[in-house]
Steps between C-alpha positions, in 0.01 A plus 500: 500500500470864603752781448700458822506120468649525149765749615589264785512201264731668253725642770517159671723388208782657702492190724610290201774754424618550857863400546562486127415867433560814707192693617557781251503244216156348568337744260723377216302178505160586646411796277568340157328177606188694605502659151551162336213343695259787431575520128454124472156522662400797282595310179356164610150536341643567154805277514371228263379760248838674507677165442274419207537843340876508550538168315350676196715811528850363562641633173330841522675824605535537876296821506205325338529205742492736798194680369306177431589330829434814709164529330417150628621564855344850499813608686819686406694171531481126432694176544570267208633204702293203614603546865344647809591437865287183521669350193842592638424299813386204288863456382710565813815347348497754216390800699797726418485436122121532489500812717738671257281397208194639682666839554624509136141445389383836627469797266802730490351764729470240779837343420646849547368499856642156580835589337531807726404290801787269402247215502709245311795548732267483801333170402842348426612604846182352655549179308862475608392548863231233456209741557356573153239223520402603851457864398283407198291271726456782751383761247278252319281488813410868465149534362517835322252440223399840350134409560570496874781758525459792261788711368460769764508245785795320341685829467440574868629156598811550288548850645498348851764249398717776350481683834590183693793433267630854533462502877690170517777669301495811727743765373601284200161585348516871579615614156203335328222492761329796661304440823131508419400772746735745322340415165150543642591845627648593160195368315267687737687826432514433126124449466377766746525805274375546139239225541227649280624306198485176700124517546437442127545175313852516366835327454798643692865400476738472798875446477784397730853517347650287781204276566676223698249226575212723384356595838437863409311414181306229681388714793418794273280271291328364811445853635337633182280193457362562851478880496445572131323197342442684171873519433705227333856561627758344269834434668837542326841439649865426440744308718873427475521211749406179316327321789301809601400542136383138489297545820339819373414360160363177644289701747345684206422173322346346813275805535389478139674826413721586201837350590661644185477841671790394722837547331844371596801733502634831620237773467769771520682401180402415145340183639201715604208283398261796484705760318294811406188358671304692762294399802222645714664378823851397601644376824829345601746414774827516305824378660670760722853607413520307173816587305429564130860552396514169312248627244591868521540549123151369427345719769683813380409426140133484600532818708644674195162464326354758736120496530482224240706268719446318829690743725375851423536614860873430527741236627594437866848397609603152387517360853123531556265430211172495693416844355560354153193284552296807591609699192440186288144483635448873442585447133205258482240740641193575292449862401274712716243537222470120499432492873862495614672236713559429866822346635579353842864403561697398811839671539753532779585839654784586262287623203340762727815708541812345345673720244536878493358734235576386142571142613304214342291440811418867549407540134263203524330654804490833319344345190223328697421787737509783245260303283276477808497119493617421854177447692613347830778322687421262783775411752461138615627328814839330503554122511216424258701306241664158518840619373540846652396688810524852356224762484326512163271743322208460260496767229170572328538658153198634313500706180131578535461639854164603647434874540578504873835329449629712212827673587527310828679196647370302794743341747366228732707379795377149578820359654312424825219310325613143567482213742791285605490142369507210744797355316720665238548382142850603393511877556123523514394570859213744438175475307229748411159372606184542284354769726826695475494475120150644507609779731794600277272486195248722678772757585603503134145531370396775746792720387502705821799601713530335837735306726593256224443712191655817359416669173753711306510705185724360228743792532557422870738222390696709252808714549755698304854383569718806459878502513641768731838635396752712688793691350840341472724695742857384547835633605822370342846458652813321385581388855704194585191314632297566184787406269512164681132456417578568133778236500239230579280589202498259202557775241814610687630146545486450122777757462846340503861605499547474123399802294308425180592849383664809641166648600349187660540511880618226735376463857800692627436780249140543624602498865774760438259736315246474784765558766609813313142634533560519872243459776276788401128429563289587197132582566428575135513210254565717193813654655629161612437348153687781324795476741511123451505534120765769526723285727495205261549731200808661653639149556433415134270216604161406360235321707180341378162634607444175691823539695426866570157407637662232719748755634224753571287248686793370707614848601147622580292510813132601546492855637180699562699824493644434153367653179241282316638333190333579169505344153600671172156666485529640848249253648577371847625144512320267745685310772406135440602420857234735637231396251170396664147406399164609634162331441241777483130398515320572172245708684772736626658778294865420428636849550303558821628170640855582394486841664368371833687169523829556315593862424415602853787286624730491195469838319742418216318180394303472174278248320632312201240615242503164320348334808194725534301251288633185668177353638486189717231307685514289815238362737630514860221274627637436850564869567135589434379251764776552756369548853742637759525291816650692796777332696408344831576694818818396681295434817292239310810331362666490848180352646496221236870426552453466877202269447698286252799477736268393783343231279843368397617490864189304601555250219867455599405440864240246393747313279779505762251395770409191303 
């Protein structure tokens, strides 16, 4: 059977499941049974030898047994049971019991895959529905002998089935499955620059911290084997979803790759299976908007290690951890003297601009850009993913830029590079065709400004966020209206009618003192403060500093003609209500900007000196590619309206005439 016939045969198992399983559940059965059938065929030539050797080793340590049996199979796995699919069918009445024994017979690394597939639960469900025997019969017809179907071909078949399963699940698969055209674009971009080292015979390592079903690692491996045959690309990944982990690990085994390079768990916490390891290449499509609050303490503890930890660039807000994956990947970059590393990661629009200067997001952008590691950002079309229709962006990070790219960032606007699909899959209505992938890659490689490409210096994205202060100017008056405002304040309401001491005032005492001040308008705070102290002193009353401040605020009103208030050192106090911020481009002198844009209009304003070093970074991607479209002329709009009204009238006459 050829490639397409085998894919059709395996996928046809859905006809047995139809009515008993929902469409998005077909993969729960089909994928593990494909793995089971393939592994059985791979182990078939050495089965009798394994049985014989195992009978001699039953009392030996498990590690020794694994080594001896794997040496016989010449694989990284084995099966100690007497069963295969043909023997299972020979005893149909005992198929459930024997099937469980068959799965238990596999080495632990394969059992791990079936455990994460939930294989035991699945075969029990099939047996209960009366379909286990039929499913085994169906898969037993697949002739996938390794002599006819090699590992590469088997991996491609399995990859096709993963895609079919994910498409059947539509948006339910979106968190763990990235459409293949997006991956191909990312891989193209990842392996377009710094390719000199790929022409020599070498081993390179590639890592995905949220590897899902393993598509990125798989396509990257396929790409390098075709373009750079001298390179052996070893894939490493980690996945939190158990079924996706099982699919990824089984895909590695079916392709004859090192399945132990795929780890289960959360790459962001202490479960990181590759702690302190580094990689030549990294790529990922982490979940958008993931909340990391549930493991906040572990993340902050790791961040506290600084450059020795996983988050040297900073921490984003807890509600969106996608940037955590990027900083995690940055911590695994090889040093420049060792050739450096290249990263491709898909992010939504938020990491481009969310967070002002000194925020976690801004500090992460600052860290990457000031180190001159941000190489390019590619804006992709919307409606590319199964579970979301938002616009997304591919970031390319490189800590070993070529000479022409040093100090620069390339922005590519490819939002129009798509074709509409004939039928949608969940939220996916658009796809990027191969020729469009090549075109985007060419724009990236050429590194020349044009309609879809702009090139900036690193500093173009930076700014100083200064705080602009204005003097506190208030007048004060003990008027009836302002005293009423005071009576609503919490500090005033705490006063009661019972004196704690002769000098402690009641509400009535305070009101009487203020009324005695009269309705004079004070434009100088110092004079008002002294008169206020004097009035309470003459009444033999003592007020707390908190109550005095409450009285002053209640009796005050902003007044541009009043004298500026100063502190004990004679320094003007700022009016927090008039406080403002200005983002000044790094390339512009702060004082020159302030003189032309602020002082010119507000002469008494000044810069808070502490904010002169408050540097932030943002990437306003859309603004750089905005094209103004003039409004249509009223005459054109009127003409269209008249034409539409005429068309509607004609349709009404036609309907009424019938």
